C-alpha positions as CSV (number, residue, x, y, z in Angstrom):
1,M,120.8,133.2,153.2
2,V,117.7,133.7,155.3
3,V,115.8,135.1,152.3
4,S,117.0,132.2,150.2
5,R,115.8,129.6,152.7
6,A,112.5,131.4,153.1
7,T,112.0,131.5,149.4
8,H,112.8,127.8,149.1
9,F,110.3,127.1,151.9
10,L,107.6,129.2,150.2
11,L,108.2,127.5,146.9
12,A,108.0,124.1,148.5
13,L,104.8,125.0,150.3
14,I,103.2,126.3,147.0
15,L,104.3,123.1,145.2
16,S,102.9,120.9,147.9
17,C,99.6,122.8,147.8
18,L,99.5,122.5,144.0
19,M,100.2,118.7,144.2
20,A,97.5,118.3,146.8
21,I,95.0,120.2,144.7
22,S,96.0,118.2,141.7
23,A,95.6,114.9,143.6
24,H,92.2,116.0,144.9
25,A,91.0,117.2,141.5
26,D,91.4,113.7,140.1
27,S,89.7,111.9,143.0
28,L,86.3,110.2,143.1
29,A,85.1,112.7,145.8
30,S,85.9,115.6,143.5
31,F,84.0,114.2,140.6
32,L,80.8,113.1,142.4
33,P,79.4,116.7,142.8
34,D,79.3,117.0,139.0
35,I,77.3,113.7,138.5
36,T,73.6,113.2,138.9
37,P,73.1,110.0,141.0
38,A,70.3,108.9,138.7
39,D,72.8,108.8,135.8
40,L,74.6,106.0,137.6
41,A,71.6,104.1,139.0
42,P,68.0,104.5,138.0
43,G,66.0,106.3,140.7
44,A,69.1,107.1,142.8
45,D,69.0,110.4,144.6
46,A,72.3,110.8,146.6
47,F,75.8,109.6,147.1
48,G,77.2,108.4,150.4
49,P,80.8,109.2,151.6
50,V,83.7,107.5,149.9
51,R,84.9,104.5,151.9
52,D,88.3,104.5,153.5
53,D,89.2,100.9,152.7
54,V,88.1,100.8,149.1
55,P,87.7,104.0,147.1
56,V,84.0,103.6,146.3
57,A,81.0,105.6,147.2
58,P,77.5,104.1,147.9
59,V,74.8,105.2,145.4
60,L,71.7,105.8,147.5
61,K,68.0,105.5,146.7
62,G,65.8,106.6,149.6
63,G,68.7,106.1,151.9
64,A,69.4,102.5,150.8
65,T,72.5,101.5,148.8
66,V,71.5,100.3,145.3
67,A,75.0,100.4,143.8
68,W,78.6,101.4,144.3
69,A,80.3,104.3,142.4
70,F,84.0,104.0,141.5
71,L,86.6,105.9,139.5
72,T,88.4,103.6,137.0
73,S,91.7,105.3,137.4
74,D,91.6,104.4,141.1
75,F,91.9,100.7,140.3
76,V,93.7,100.3,137.0
77,G,95.9,102.3,134.7
78,T,93.9,104.5,132.3
79,T,96.7,106.3,130.5
80,G,95.5,107.2,127.0
81,Y,97.4,108.3,123.9
82,S,97.9,111.8,125.4
83,G,99.9,110.3,128.2
84,K,97.3,111.4,130.8
85,P,94.6,109.3,132.5
86,I,91.1,108.9,131.0
87,H,88.7,109.3,134.0
88,V,85.5,107.3,133.9
89,V,83.0,107.0,136.8
90,A,80.9,103.9,136.9
91,A,78.5,102.2,139.3
92,I,78.1,98.5,140.0
93,D,75.3,96.7,141.7
94,A,75.1,93.7,144.0
95,D,75.0,91.4,141.0
96,A,78.2,92.8,139.6
97,V,76.4,94.5,136.7
98,L,77.3,98.1,135.7
99,T,74.2,100.3,136.3
100,G,75.7,103.5,134.8
101,V,78.8,104.9,133.3
102,Q,80.0,108.5,132.8
103,L,83.0,109.8,130.9
104,I,84.3,112.5,133.2
105,K,87.7,113.8,132.1
106,H,90.3,113.1,129.5
107,S,93.0,114.8,127.5
108,E,92.9,112.8,124.3
109,P,93.7,115.3,121.5
110,I,91.8,113.4,118.8
111,V,88.7,113.2,121.0
112,L,89.0,116.7,122.3
113,I,89.0,118.4,118.9
114,G,88.4,115.8,116.2
115,I,85.5,113.7,117.4
116,P,82.3,115.1,119.0
117,N,82.3,114.6,122.7
118,S,78.7,113.5,122.5
119,R,79.8,110.5,120.4
120,M,82.4,109.5,123.1
121,V,79.9,110.0,125.9
122,E,77.3,107.9,124.1
123,L,79.8,105.0,123.5
124,T,81.0,105.1,127.2
125,E,77.4,105.1,128.5
126,G,76.7,102.1,126.3
127,Y,78.6,99.9,128.9
128,T,75.6,100.2,131.2
129,G,74.3,96.7,131.8
130,L,77.7,95.0,131.3
131,D,77.8,91.8,133.4
132,L,81.2,91.7,135.1
133,K,80.6,88.1,136.3
134,H,80.5,87.0,132.7
135,E,83.6,89.2,131.9
136,A,85.5,87.5,134.7
137,E,84.6,84.1,133.4
138,T,85.6,84.9,129.8
139,G,88.8,86.9,130.6
140,G,87.2,90.2,129.6
141,E,86.2,89.0,126.1
142,G,82.5,88.4,126.8
143,H,81.3,91.5,124.9
144,D,81.7,93.2,121.6
145,L,84.0,96.2,121.3
146,D,82.6,99.2,119.5
147,I,85.4,101.1,117.8
148,I,85.1,104.7,116.6
149,S,87.3,105.4,113.6
150,G,90.2,107.7,114.6
151,A,89.9,106.9,118.3
152,T,90.8,103.2,118.5
153,V,93.4,103.6,121.2
154,T,91.1,105.7,123.4
155,I,88.2,103.3,123.1
156,M,90.4,100.3,123.9
157,V,91.7,102.1,127.0
158,I,88.2,102.9,128.2
159,D,87.0,99.4,127.5
160,D,90.0,97.8,129.3
161,S,89.7,100.1,132.4
162,L,85.9,99.5,132.8
163,V,86.2,95.7,132.5
164,R,89.4,95.3,134.7
165,G,88.5,98.0,137.1
166,G,84.9,96.8,137.5
167,I,86.1,93.2,138.2
168,K,88.5,94.5,140.8
169,V,85.7,96.5,142.5
170,A,83.4,93.5,142.4
171,R,86.0,91.2,144.0
172,A,86.9,93.8,146.6
173,L,83.3,94.2,147.7
174,G,82.3,90.5,147.1
175,L,79.6,91.5,144.5
176,G,78.0,88.9,142.2
177,G,79.7,86.1,144.1
178,L,83.1,87.2,142.9
179,S,85.6,86.6,145.7
180,P,89.0,88.3,146.1
181,L,91.8,86.6,144.4
182,Q,94.2,85.1,147.0
183,A,97.3,86.7,145.5
184,D,99.1,86.5,148.8
185,G,98.8,82.7,149.2
186,P,101.7,80.3,148.9
187,K,103.0,79.8,145.4
188,R,103.0,76.1,144.4
189,D,105.3,74.6,141.7
190,V,105.0,71.3,139.8
191,D,107.5,68.6,140.8
192,L,109.2,67.9,137.4
193,A,111.4,65.3,138.9
194,Q,108.6,62.8,139.2
195,N,108.7,60.2,136.4
196,A,106.6,57.3,137.7
197,V,104.2,55.7,135.3
198,Y,100.7,54.7,136.4
199,D,97.8,52.8,134.9
200,W,94.5,54.3,134.0
201,T,92.7,53.1,137.1
202,T,95.3,54.8,139.3
203,L,95.2,58.0,137.3
204,S,91.4,58.3,137.3
205,G,91.2,57.3,140.9
206,D,93.6,60.0,142.3
207,G,92.2,62.8,140.1
208,S,95.1,62.9,137.6
209,V,92.4,62.3,134.9
210,R,89.0,64.1,135.5
211,R,85.8,63.1,133.8
212,L,82.5,64.8,132.7
213,T,79.7,62.4,131.7
214,L,76.3,63.5,130.3
215,D,73.5,61.4,129.0
216,I,70.9,62.5,126.6
217,G,68.2,62.7,129.3
218,Q,70.4,65.2,131.3
219,V,71.0,67.4,128.3
220,N,67.3,67.5,127.3
221,A,66.4,68.4,130.9
222,A,69.0,71.2,131.0
223,F,67.5,72.7,127.8
224,E,64.0,72.4,129.2
225,A,65.1,74.3,132.3
226,T,66.0,77.3,130.1
227,G,62.4,77.6,129.1
228,D,63.4,78.2,125.4
229,Q,60.5,76.5,123.6
230,R,62.4,76.4,120.3
231,A,65.1,74.3,122.0
232,I,62.6,72.1,123.9
233,K,60.9,71.2,120.7
234,R,64.1,69.7,119.3
235,P,65.3,67.1,121.9
236,E,68.4,65.1,121.3
237,P,67.6,61.8,119.5
238,G,68.1,58.6,121.4
239,E,67.2,57.0,124.7
240,P,67.5,59.1,127.9
241,D,70.3,56.7,129.2
242,D,72.3,56.9,126.0
243,T,75.7,58.6,126.3
244,F,75.6,62.2,125.0
245,I,79.3,62.8,125.8
246,D,81.9,61.1,128.0
247,M,84.8,63.6,128.2
248,H,88.1,63.1,130.1
249,M,90.9,65.6,130.7
250,A,94.5,65.4,132.1
251,L,97.4,67.8,132.4
252,V,99.9,65.9,130.3
253,S,102.7,68.5,130.5
254,V,103.3,67.1,134.0
255,P,105.9,64.4,133.4
256,S,104.4,61.6,135.3
257,I,100.9,62.1,133.9
258,G,102.2,62.7,130.4
259,K,104.4,59.5,130.3
260,S,101.6,57.4,131.7
261,L,99.0,58.5,129.1
262,L,101.1,59.3,126.1
263,G,103.9,56.9,126.3
264,E,107.6,57.7,126.5
265,A,108.0,58.5,122.7
266,E,104.9,60.6,122.4
267,Y,105.7,62.5,125.6
268,Q,109.2,63.3,124.2
269,N,107.5,64.7,121.1
270,L,105.3,66.8,123.3
271,T,108.2,68.3,125.2
272,E,109.8,69.2,121.8
273,W,106.5,70.8,120.7
274,L,106.2,72.9,123.8
275,V,108.4,75.9,124.5
276,E,109.2,77.5,127.9
277,G,106.1,78.6,129.8
278,E,103.7,76.4,127.7
279,Q,101.5,73.6,129.1
280,A,99.3,71.0,127.5
281,I,96.1,69.1,128.3
282,L,94.9,65.8,126.8
283,V,91.1,65.8,126.1
284,L,89.4,62.5,125.4
285,G,85.8,62.0,124.2
286,R,83.2,59.5,123.1
287,G,79.5,59.6,122.7
288,A,77.0,61.3,120.4
289,Y,78.4,64.8,120.8
290,S,81.9,65.9,119.7
291,F,83.8,68.3,121.9
292,K,85.7,69.4,118.7
293,G,82.8,69.9,116.3
294,S,83.7,71.0,112.8
295,G,84.1,74.8,113.3
296,Y,87.9,74.5,113.5
297,V,87.9,73.1,110.0
298,R,86.4,76.3,108.7
299,G,87.8,79.0,111.0
300,G,90.7,77.2,112.7
301,I,89.2,77.6,116.2
302,F,87.7,75.0,118.5
303,D,84.5,76.8,119.4
304,R,83.0,74.1,121.7
305,I,85.6,74.2,124.4
306,Q,87.6,76.8,126.3
307,L,89.9,76.6,129.3
308,I,89.2,79.0,132.2
309,Q,91.4,79.8,135.2
310,G,90.4,82.7,137.4
311,D,89.8,85.7,135.2
312,N,91.7,84.3,132.2
313,S,90.3,82.2,129.5
314,V,92.0,80.3,126.6
315,R,90.4,79.3,123.3
316,F,92.3,76.8,121.2
317,F,93.2,77.1,117.5
318,D,94.2,74.4,115.1
319,K,97.9,75.2,115.4
320,Q,97.6,74.5,119.1
321,Q,96.1,71.0,118.6
322,R,97.6,67.6,117.9
323,R,95.8,64.2,117.6
324,L,96.8,61.2,119.7
325,G,96.6,57.8,118.2
326,A,95.9,55.9,121.4
327,V,96.2,56.2,125.2
328,A,99.3,54.4,126.4
329,A,97.9,53.2,129.7
330,P,97.0,49.5,129.0
331,D,93.7,49.5,130.9
332,A,92.3,52.7,129.4
333,P,88.9,52.6,127.7
334,S,88.6,53.3,124.0
335,F,87.8,56.8,122.8
336,T,86.7,58.3,119.4
337,E,88.4,61.6,120.0
338,L,91.9,61.9,121.4
339,D,93.5,65.4,121.2
340,I,96.3,67.3,122.8
341,F,95.9,71.1,123.2
342,K,98.7,73.5,123.9
343,I,98.2,76.3,126.4
344,P,100.3,79.3,125.3
345,A,102.7,81.0,127.6
346,D,101.0,84.4,127.4
347,A,97.8,82.9,128.8
348,E,99.3,83.3,132.3
349,F,98.2,79.7,133.1
350,D,99.4,78.3,136.4
351,P,99.3,74.4,136.4
352,A,99.4,74.3,140.2
353,E,96.1,76.2,140.4
354,P,92.6,74.8,139.8
355,F,91.1,75.4,136.3
356,R,88.1,74.1,134.3
357,L,87.4,73.1,130.7
358,Q,84.1,74.6,129.7
359,L,82.0,72.6,127.1
360,L,79.6,74.4,124.9
361,V,76.6,72.3,123.9
362,Q,74.6,73.8,121.0
363,R,71.2,72.9,119.6
364,A,69.8,74.2,116.3
365,V,66.5,76.0,116.7
366,G,66.2,77.2,113.1
367,A,67.8,77.3,109.7
368,V,70.8,79.2,111.0
369,E,69.9,79.9,114.7
370,K,71.3,78.0,117.6
371,T,70.9,78.1,121.4
372,F,73.6,77.1,123.8
373,L,74.3,75.5,127.2
374,T,77.6,75.2,129.0
375,F,79.0,72.4,131.3
376,D,82.2,72.6,133.3
377,L,84.8,69.9,133.7
378,G,86.9,71.0,136.7
379,Y,90.5,70.0,137.3
380,K,93.0,70.4,140.1
381,L,96.4,68.8,140.0
382,P,96.7,66.2,142.7
383,E,98.9,67.2,145.7
384,Q,101.4,64.5,145.0
385,Y,102.6,66.2,141.8
386,L,103.4,69.5,143.6
387,L,106.5,70.6,145.5
388,P,106.1,71.4,149.2
389,V,104.7,74.8,150.1
390,T,107.2,77.6,150.0
391,A,107.0,80.9,151.8
392,P,104.5,83.3,150.2
393,A,106.0,85.8,147.8
394,V,105.3,89.5,148.2
395,V,102.8,90.5,145.5
396,D,103.7,93.7,143.8
397,D,100.5,95.3,142.6
398,A,102.5,97.6,140.3
399,T,103.9,94.6,138.6
400,G,100.4,93.2,138.0
401,E,99.3,96.6,136.6
402,A,102.3,96.8,134.3
403,A,101.5,93.3,133.0
404,A,97.9,94.3,132.3
405,K,99.1,97.4,130.4
406,A,101.5,95.3,128.5
407,A,98.8,92.9,127.6
408,L,96.6,95.8,126.3
409,W,99.2,97.1,123.9
410,Q,100.2,93.6,122.8
411,R,96.6,92.9,122.0
412,I,96.5,96.1,119.9
413,W,99.7,95.1,118.0
414,K,98.3,91.7,117.4
415,D,95.1,93.1,116.0
416,R,97.0,95.4,113.6
417,T,99.4,92.8,112.2
418,V,98.4,93.4,108.6
419,E,98.9,97.2,108.9
420,I,102.3,96.7,110.7
421,A,103.4,94.4,107.9
422,G,102.3,96.9,105.2
423,L,104.2,99.7,106.9
424,G,107.2,97.5,107.3
425,V,107.3,96.8,103.5
426,M,107.0,100.5,102.8
427,L,109.8,101.4,105.1
428,L,112.1,98.7,103.5
429,V,111.3,100.0,100.0
430,L,112.0,103.6,101.0
431,T,115.3,102.6,102.7
432,A,116.4,100.7,99.6
433,T,115.5,103.6,97.4
434,F,117.7,106.0,99.5
435,F,120.6,103.6,99.7
436,F,120.5,103.0,95.9
437,Q,119.3,106.4,94.9
438,F,121.6,106.7,91.9
439,H,120.1,103.6,90.3
440,A,116.6,104.5,91.4
441,T,116.7,107.9,89.7
442,M,118.5,106.8,86.5
443,N,115.3,106.7,84.5
444,A,113.3,109.9,85.1
445,R,110.0,108.6,83.9
446,V,110.1,105.4,85.9
447,F,111.2,107.3,89.1
448,Y,108.4,109.8,88.6
449,W,105.7,107.1,88.6
450,F,107.4,105.3,91.4
451,R,107.2,108.4,93.6
452,I,103.6,109.0,92.6
453,G,102.7,105.5,93.5
454,Y,104.5,105.7,96.8
455,L,102.9,108.9,97.8
456,T,99.5,107.5,96.9
457,M,100.2,104.5,99.3
458,T,101.2,107.0,102.0
459,L,98.0,109.0,101.6
460,F,95.6,106.1,101.3
461,F,97.2,103.4,103.5
462,I,99.2,105.2,106.2
463,G,96.8,108.2,106.3
464,W,93.2,107.5,105.4
465,Y,93.2,103.8,106.2
466,A,95.5,103.4,109.2
467,N,95.1,106.9,110.6
468,A,98.9,106.9,111.3
469,Q,99.6,110.6,110.6
470,L,102.4,111.9,112.9
471,S,101.8,115.2,114.7
472,V,103.6,117.8,116.8
473,V,101.1,116.7,119.5
474,N,103.1,113.4,119.8
475,L,106.2,115.4,120.7
476,M,104.3,117.4,123.3
477,A,103.0,114.2,124.8
478,L,106.5,112.8,124.9
479,A,107.8,116.0,126.6
480,G,105.0,115.8,129.1
481,S,105.7,112.1,129.8
482,L,109.4,112.9,130.4
483,R,108.4,115.5,133.0
484,T,105.9,113.4,134.9
485,G,107.5,110.0,134.7
486,F,108.3,108.3,131.4
487,S,106.5,105.1,130.4
488,W,106.5,103.2,127.1
489,D,102.9,102.0,127.5
490,A,101.1,105.1,126.2
491,F,103.3,105.3,123.1
492,L,103.0,101.6,122.4
493,L,99.2,101.9,122.1
494,D,99.4,103.0,118.5
495,P,101.9,100.6,116.7
496,L,102.1,102.4,113.4
497,V,102.8,105.8,114.9
498,F,105.3,104.1,117.3
499,I,107.1,102.4,114.4
500,Q,107.2,105.5,112.3
501,W,108.7,107.6,115.1
502,F,111.5,105.0,115.5
503,A,112.0,105.1,111.7
504,V,112.1,108.9,111.7
505,A,114.7,108.9,114.5
506,A,116.9,106.6,112.5
507,A,116.3,108.5,109.3
508,L,117.3,111.8,110.9
509,L,120.8,110.4,111.4
510,F,121.1,109.3,107.8
511,W,119.0,111.6,105.6
512,G,117.5,114.4,107.7
513,R,113.8,115.2,108.0
514,G,113.1,114.6,104.3
515,A,112.6,110.8,104.7
516,Y,109.4,111.5,106.6
517,C,108.3,114.9,105.2
518,G,108.9,114.0,101.6
519,W,107.7,110.4,101.6
520,L,105.8,109.2,104.7
521,C,103.7,112.2,105.7
522,P,100.1,111.7,104.4
523,F,99.3,115.4,104.4
524,G,102.5,116.1,102.6
525,A,101.6,113.5,100.0
526,L,98.1,115.0,99.7
527,Q,99.6,118.4,98.9
528,E,102.0,117.0,96.3
529,L,99.5,114.8,94.6
530,T,96.9,117.6,94.4
531,N,99.6,119.9,93.0
532,K,100.5,117.3,90.3
533,I,96.8,117.3,89.3
534,A,96.8,121.1,89.2
535,R,99.9,121.1,87.0
536,A,98.2,118.6,84.6
537,L,95.2,121.0,84.4
538,R,97.7,123.8,83.6
539,V,97.1,125.7,86.8
540,P,99.8,128.4,86.9
541,Q,102.6,127.8,89.4
542,W,104.0,130.7,91.5
543,T,107.7,130.8,92.5
544,L,108.4,133.1,95.3
545,P,111.4,135.4,95.1
546,W,114.4,133.8,96.9
547,G,114.6,136.6,99.5
548,L,110.9,136.2,100.5
549,N,111.2,132.4,100.4
550,E,114.1,132.5,102.8
551,R,112.4,134.9,105.2
552,L,109.3,132.7,105.4
553,W,111.2,129.6,106.4
554,P,111.5,130.6,110.1
555,A,107.7,130.8,110.5
556,K,107.4,127.0,111.1
557,Y,110.2,127.1,113.7
558,M,108.5,129.9,115.6
559,I,105.2,128.1,115.5
560,F,106.8,124.9,116.9
561,L,108.7,126.7,119.7
562,G,105.5,128.6,120.6
563,L,103.5,125.3,120.9
564,F,106.3,123.5,122.7
565,G,106.6,126.3,125.2
566,L,102.8,126.5,125.7
567,S,102.8,122.8,126.4
568,F,104.8,123.4,129.6
569,V,102.0,125.7,130.8
570,S,99.0,123.7,129.7
571,I,99.1,120.6,127.4
572,P,95.3,120.8,126.6
573,L,95.7,124.4,125.6
574,A,98.8,123.6,123.4
575,E,96.8,120.8,121.8
576,K,94.1,123.2,120.8
577,Y,96.5,125.6,119.3
578,A,98.1,122.7,117.5
579,E,95.1,122.9,115.2
580,V,97.5,124.9,113.0
581,E,98.2,121.4,111.8
582,P,95.4,120.4,109.4
583,F,96.3,116.7,109.8
584,K,93.3,115.7,111.9
585,T,90.9,117.4,109.6
586,A,92.3,116.2,106.3
587,I,93.7,112.8,107.2
588,I,92.4,111.4,110.5
589,L,88.8,112.6,110.1
590,K,88.7,112.8,106.3
591,F,87.2,116.3,106.3
592,M,84.2,115.2,108.5
593,R,84.5,118.1,110.9
594,D,83.0,121.5,111.7
595,W,83.2,123.9,108.7
596,P,86.0,126.3,110.1
597,F,88.4,123.4,110.3
598,V,87.5,122.1,106.9
599,V,87.8,125.6,105.4
600,F,91.2,126.0,107.0
601,A,92.5,122.7,105.6
602,L,91.0,123.3,102.1
603,T,92.6,126.8,102.1
604,L,96.0,125.4,102.7
605,L,95.5,122.8,100.0
606,G,94.2,125.5,97.7
607,I,97.3,127.6,98.1
608,G,99.3,124.4,97.5
609,L,97.8,124.1,94.0
610,F,99.8,127.3,93.1
611,I,102.8,127.0,95.4
612,E,103.9,123.4,95.8
613,R,103.9,122.2,99.4
614,F,103.2,125.7,100.7
615,Y,102.2,124.4,104.2
616,C,105.2,122.1,104.5
617,R,107.6,124.8,103.6
618,Y,106.4,127.7,105.8
619,L,103.9,126.6,108.4
620,C,104.3,123.0,109.5
621,P,105.5,122.9,113.2
622,L,106.2,119.1,112.9
623,G,108.6,119.8,110.0
624,G,110.3,122.5,112.0
625,A,110.6,120.1,115.0
626,L,112.2,117.5,112.8
627,A,114.5,119.9,111.0
628,I,116.2,120.9,114.3
629,P,117.8,117.5,115.1
630,A,118.2,116.8,111.4
631,R,121.3,119.0,111.6
632,I,123.2,116.1,113.2
633,R,122.8,113.8,110.2
634,M,125.9,111.8,109.6
635,F,125.9,111.6,105.8
636,D,125.4,113.8,102.8
637,W,123.9,111.5,100.2
638,L,122.8,114.0,97.5
639,R,125.4,114.3,94.7
640,R,126.5,117.7,93.4
641,Y,128.8,118.9,90.7
642,K,131.3,121.8,91.0
643,D,129.2,123.6,88.4
644,C,126.0,123.5,90.6
645,G,125.1,127.0,91.4
646,T,128.1,128.5,89.6
647,P,127.0,128.9,86.9
648,C,124.2,126.2,86.6
649,Q,120.9,126.9,88.3
650,T,118.9,124.1,86.8
651,C,118.4,122.2,90.1
652,A,117.7,125.4,92.1
653,N,115.1,126.4,89.6
654,E,113.3,123.1,89.5
655,C,113.5,122.2,93.2
656,P,109.8,121.7,94.2
657,V,110.3,123.3,97.6
658,Q,113.1,125.9,96.7
659,A,115.5,124.2,99.1
660,I,118.6,124.9,97.0
661,H,120.4,128.1,97.5
662,P,121.4,130.2,94.4
663,S,125.0,129.3,95.3
664,G,124.2,125.6,94.7
665,E,124.1,124.3,98.3
666,I,121.1,122.2,99.4
667,N,119.6,123.4,102.7
668,P,119.0,120.2,104.7
669,N,116.5,121.9,107.0
670,E,114.2,122.6,104.0
671,C,114.9,119.6,101.7
672,V,112.2,117.0,101.6
673,T,114.5,114.5,99.8
674,C,112.3,114.1,96.8
675,L,115.4,113.1,94.8
676,H,114.4,115.3,91.8
677,C,117.9,116.9,91.9
678,Q,119.3,113.4,91.6
679,V,117.2,112.8,88.5
680,L,118.6,116.0,87.0
681,Y,122.1,115.0,88.1
682,Q,121.9,112.3,85.5
683,S,119.7,114.0,82.9
684,E,121.1,113.9,79.4
685,D,118.6,116.7,78.4
686,K,118.9,119.2,81.3
687,C,122.2,118.8,83.2
688,P,125.0,120.9,81.4
689,V,127.7,118.7,82.9
690,V,126.2,115.5,81.5
691,I,125.5,117.2,78.1
692,R,129.1,118.4,77.9
693,Q,130.3,114.8,78.6
694,L,128.1,113.4,75.9
695,K,129.3,115.9,73.4
696,R,132.9,115.3,74.3
697,R,132.4,111.5,73.9
698,A,130.5,112.0,70.6
699,K,133.5,113.9,69.2
700,T,135.8,111.0,70.0
701,G,133.3,108.6,68.4
702,S,133.0,106.5,71.6
703,V,129.3,107.0,72.0
704,D,126.2,107.7,69.9
705,L,124.2,110.7,70.9
706,K,121.0,108.8,70.4
707,T,122.1,106.0,72.8
708,P,121.6,106.5,76.6
709,L,124.8,106.3,78.6
710,G,123.4,103.9,81.1
711,Q,126.1,104.9,83.6
712,P,127.3,108.0,85.5
713,P,129.1,110.9,83.8
714,A,132.9,110.7,83.5
715,N,133.6,112.8,86.5
716,H,131.1,110.9,88.7
717,P,132.7,108.8,91.5
718,N,131.0,105.7,90.2
719,A,131.9,106.2,86.6
720,K,133.6,103.5,84.6
721,P,136.6,104.3,82.3
722,Q,135.5,104.9,78.6
723,S,137.4,103.5,75.7
724,V,138.4,106.0,72.9
725,S,138.4,104.7,69.4
């Protein structure tokens, strides 16, 4: 017992030390010795100690602080596709501008092996000079996102962590005039019980309606202040006192304001238009300048106005806009533009908090060039429309971080709507083919070209276009996530891979691994299509002896188990050995890699010209991983006759992957569900059972040998009774 307790204590001590070392290894203090100060701020020569209150370190130049260094993973979640953080160290100056950025550590498999690290470093360092004040005003969308093909998820995580993490640092240190968000203040709610109707004078007097008025003289003076001579030389036409724009705004989703300005009927229409969580503003305008412009006619977006609240911004689209015929308040002035704009629920807009409507004023300075100025119309809901102050709610920072992560993957899914729809159609077509496989395989020629077309879509769309090749690395990342604390966020970052894994999980219950390996795997499709071309060119095909074929099957299982076991020791090491998969070379990177990887992939494809799907059959660890749970499939869809295997060997001889035993059984672990055996099952030229049935019917005179049957053989479960003449 004493030995046992001592052993437990020793193990606990070792574990604690390892955890402490691990925590230290991923801290800002541990990364700074490997960074040259001048890489984070020009001319800097040293780093100061990391602060206790905020995990930042001063970047020193001659003893003076010129910037603050921070680690992105200290402030925001930076989990990449590998399920591990992507560590980036950046520095921010007093004006909230990034003075330097360094990619320090990551475990992204595609980046580690497939894409040169120099390319990733170059892109990350390109964030130097990013103005975080502007990003805070535009909700993080004030810059262009540079995407590297094959590393979209990784780049978006780096971009998101630099922008959100940098803004948090700027607010925490008060840099660039950004003040900390008062998250712990009292939460205010709108009093929806108020229904009083007021006139225009009252509404404009108490601040329910806010106004921005600019005359032509003010606008010309503002452009002159920019010093842009091209803009100065093109002043607005008219007298200086002429109205350039007179713009009013009100929050009409508040019942009392909405009924006063819209009228009872129009307010009722508004409430029916809005769903839970949505708000609406009324924008009114008159004068020489339109706040709508004409851009929304071409692109559907109102590019002259945007709503800004805190770090969030909202741009309005044509589907979020409705015109208003007239203001209901009897003493309201006349306007030339009256429009209601819907604020979507996912904008995180709080009607009880101040916000502003930013007006973009543009001036042409050339044939296609324009220069811009912005003016703000601020708005704060009057106190009378708010409920009394309630006790401040406890702010859960983890909840906010979870919301930010959710916003990131939702943004990725929205950006890939077309690809998601395309994959959805392919999955529906494949599901229908499997459920109605007897009808799909009735005409051998039609089914052959259908399969060729489907595999071509898999290769070009899922593989080379969408880069959605599944990999055994996905399974290792899942296992690592389950050990360290499972989260959906990392897996939702790649929607097509996520959807495919769910489809594969469902398919394993119905059809086994063949649904993916035989139809949806881009590299498998590449092997089969190149083999078809080889056959057309009369390249000889090799059929391995059954005994050798059967003994080569276990190789892929041993490779998978070896990689899976290695991942428990070191995931980065396991990911490197996972290069036994040529997927990244042939599919993700389209053979644009160092020559050893290309030679390896081409060698496997070359062997596949003589032995169809050689890699799938004997070496693929992903296929081995999918074959293990495929044993639990609930249904056996592939039809067989009693004669199959004894004596007939037609299907066994023609199976492209030799998955049919000489005794006639189909090995579900090796079958890729190509359905060729189901074509033969109905073949009037090759299947002995069908041929015998045809001859028997011909003797009775009930069928012409030259006429296709158009239905199953007589002993098939779906066969219809035949009349005998």
